[in-house]
C-alpha positions in Angstrom: 218.4 105.8 142.7 217.8 108.9 140.7 218.8 112.3 142.1 215.1 113.0 142.8 214.7 109.7 144.6 217.8 110.4 146.7 216.4 113.8 147.8 213.0 112.3 148.8 214.7 109.3 150.5 216.9 111.6 152.5 213.8 113.5 153.7 211.7 110.4 154.7 214.2 107.8 155.8 214.7 106.9 159.5 211.2 108.3 160.4 212.5 111.9 159.6 209.2 113.0 158.0 206.8 113.7 160.9 207.7 110.3 162.4 206.4 108.2 159.6 208.3 105.1 158.5 209.1 104.7 154.8 210.7 102.0 152.8 212.0 102.3 149.3 211.8 100.0 146.3 209.0 97.9 147.8 207.5 95.0 145.8 203.7 95.1 145.8 202.3 92.4 143.6 204.0 92.7 140.1 205.1 96.3 140.8 208.0 97.9 142.8 206.8 101.1 144.5 209.4 103.9 144.8 208.5 104.6 148.5 205.9 103.1 150.8 204.7 104.1 154.2 202.9 100.9 155.3 201.6 102.5 158.5 199.7 105.1 156.4 199.1 102.7 153.4 200.7 105.4 151.2 202.7 104.8 148.0 204.9 107.7 146.8 205.9 107.5 143.1 208.4 109.7 141.4 208.0 110.1 137.6 210.5 111.2 135.1 209.7 112.7 131.7 209.2 109.3 130.1 206.0 108.9 132.2 204.4 111.6 130.1 204.3 109.4 127.0 200.8 108.0 126.3 201.8 104.3 126.7 203.6 105.1 130.0 200.6 107.1 131.3 198.3 104.1 130.7 200.8 101.8 132.5 200.9 104.2 135.4 197.0 104.3 135.5 197.0 100.4 135.7 199.7 100.4 138.3 197.9 103.0 140.4 194.6 101.1 140.1 196.3 97.9 141.2 198.0 99.6 144.2 194.6 101.2 145.2 192.9 97.8 145.0 195.7 96.5 147.3 194.6 99.1 149.8 197.2 101.8 149.2 196.7 105.5 148.3 199.1 106.7 145.6 200.7 110.1 145.4 202.8 111.0 142.4 205.4 113.7 141.9 207.3 114.6 138.8 211.1 114.5 139.3 211.2 118.2 138.3 208.8 119.0 141.1 211.2 117.6 143.6 213.8 120.1 142.5 211.7 123.1 141.6 208.8 122.9 144.1 210.3 121.1 147.1 208.2 122.9 149.7 205.1 122.1 147.7 206.1 118.4 147.5 206.6 118.2 151.2 203.3 119.9 151.9 201.4 117.6 149.6 203.1 114.6 151.2 202.3 115.9 154.7 198.7 116.4 153.6 198.5 112.8 152.2 199.8 111.5 155.6 197.1 113.6 157.4 199.7 115.9 159.0 198.3 119.0 157.2 194.8 119.9 156.2 194.9 119.4 152.4 192.6 122.5 152.0 195.3 124.6 153.6 198.5 123.8 151.6 199.6 127.3 152.2 200.1 126.5 155.9 203.5 127.5 157.1 206.1 124.7 156.7 205.7 122.2 159.6 209.5 122.2 160.3 210.6 125.8 159.6 214.4 126.4 159.7 215.7 128.1 162.9 215.5 131.8 162.9 218.4 134.3 163.1 221.4 132.5 161.8 223.3 129.5 160.7 223.7 127.6 163.9 224.6 127.8 167.6 225.5 131.2 168.9 229.0 131.7 170.2 229.3 132.7 173.8 230.4 136.3 172.9 227.3 136.7 170.7 224.9 136.2 173.6 223.9 139.5 175.2 224.9 140.2 178.7 
């Protein structure tokens, strides 16, 4: 797996992402999808820089068309997005799964970090 794939896999494996089950490297017809949520009929593809070349873009269009004919929706992210716009990637993925309203991608993160510190409070930190 690429580093971007590892990051996404860590976020979605074991039903971690809003309870949806994902599998990785799933054969669908002649293609192998990066990540698939069969329950939502959603394919998640991560694209490196080579996908920006014209020949690759055409192959990606054919691949997407095939997957859509097979009944899947396809969402694509650039590898760089995974590292530089992680919150946006999670919001778009949540919207694709129907967890968030796609018109309100500025909605607060569905799983915000705990407020006020790094972990459990020590007994002597708790007021009186």
